[in-house]
N, C-alpha and C positions, 0 to 999 in steps of 0.2 A: 304784344309783349315787347318792351323797349329793350335791348341789348344792351348790358351793361357795359361802363367801361372801369375796365379794373386794371388800375395804374401801378403798377410792384415795383418801391422804389428800395433805393440799395445801391452798394456800390458794384460798380464794374472791373471787371479782373482787369485792366489796366492800372485803375485807381488801385485796389488792393496791390499789384503787384508795384506800383510805387513807391506807397508808404512804405511796405517788408525793406524798398530796398535804402530807402531812409532812414528806418531802423537801424536796419545789418550795420549799414559806415558809420549812428554815432558809436553803435553797440562792440566795435572793433579799435576804433578809435579811444571809446573808454580803459577799454581793457587793454589795450598801449598805454595809455598812462596812467595803469599800477602798476605795475612792472617798475618804474617808472620813479613812484611814488613809494612802491616798499626797501627800493635799494638808498633811495633820499632818508628813508627811515632810518633803514638799519647804520649810515653813513652815519645818521645824526646819534644814533645811541654810539655807537663807537665812541665816539669824538666828547660825549658827555661825561662818559667814565671814564677815556682818557683824565679830561682834565681834571674828575675828580681826583683822579689818582696823584695827580700834578699837587691837588694843592695839599692832597694828605703829607706829600712828599716834600712841601715847601715848608708846611708845621714840620713835618719829624726835624729838618735842617737847623730850621731857624730857634727848635728848642733845645739841640743839644750844645751841650755844653763849654764854656772856653777853657781850658786846661790853663791850670795853674799851677807853677808862675803863665801866663799870658806870652799869646807869640812862640813858646817855645814845640810845641811836640803839634802834631796832627789830630785830631779827632773823629772818630766811625759814629755817626747819626747814630740812634738805639735800634729803631724798625728796622729802617731799610739798610742798613752797613752801609755808608754813606760816605768817602775819607775826607775831612775838611782840612785840606794843611791849611798848617798855622801863615798868619800873613809876613812876609816878606819871602816868602817860596813861587819861582818863576812860573810861568805856566801849562800845566800841562797839554798836549798839540796828543793825543790820542783818547779818546774818549773809555771809561767804564763802561761798560756793558753787563747788566742784568738784569731778570726778567721777573715778568710780574704776570703772579699770577689772574683767574676767575674772581676772587674775593679781593684782591688788590694792594696782598701780601706780596713778598716774595717769593719767588718760583726754583725750583734746585736746575731747570734746564727749560730749554727754547720749545720741549715739547709739552707739555703742562703748563704753558704759559700762556696767555691771550696776549702784552703787550710786549714789547723790547723797551728796556730804559737805557740813554749815552746820558752817563754826566760829565761834562766840561767841568774845568775847574780853573780859576783865571784869579791867581797870586798875584800882589802886586811885592814888586822889588823891593819897597822900605815897607815900615811899620805899621803906619800909618792909615791906611786906605782899609778898602774890607775887601775881601775875597769873594770875589762872581761865581757863580755854579751855574752855568746854563745844563738847564735837562729835559734833553726830548724822548717823548713815547712816541713809536713806531708801530706800529700791526700790518700785518702778522707777526712775529716773533721770530722767524724762521726768517724772512727780506733782511736781507742789506739797505743802512737808511738811505740811502740814495735812492734803491727800489723798495720802500714803501707800498703799500696802500693806501695810509694816512697816517699824520702826525701829526702833535698837539708840539706846545715846546715853550718853556718860560727862562726868564733867567731871576737869580736873584740875586740880591747884596747883603752877605752877612758879615758886618762887624764884629771880627775876630780880632779887636785890640782891646 
């Protein structure tokens, strides 16, 4: 009787160890990128929501009616209570600060807010030019504008003549 040659096929311990090392390296890289992706998504959500609030504020300012007679008194926007000076008024160097809540409406204080709204108005010295309104929304609301985690800003030209 002839002895049979049994050939055992499989992976050696060295091959298995190297394969596990490659898999672990790839998984560690993927998990490292996961944290970056989550923080990027969070920042994107904050910016999108702040931009939507800016759009609502711009609509509110643009829908504010002119006083009658024109150029006589300042007006206040109905939803966000932003004071629009009459044409011929000088520039304000100090921003008016308000707070915006999770629902996109005015909040009573910074503690119940999601965003801080800073408003600068730039009136012309003549009655023939528009009023410029600079809006800056920053977050978190407790932080000063210069130290904010993120912000979105726009400038709106209002024809107040």
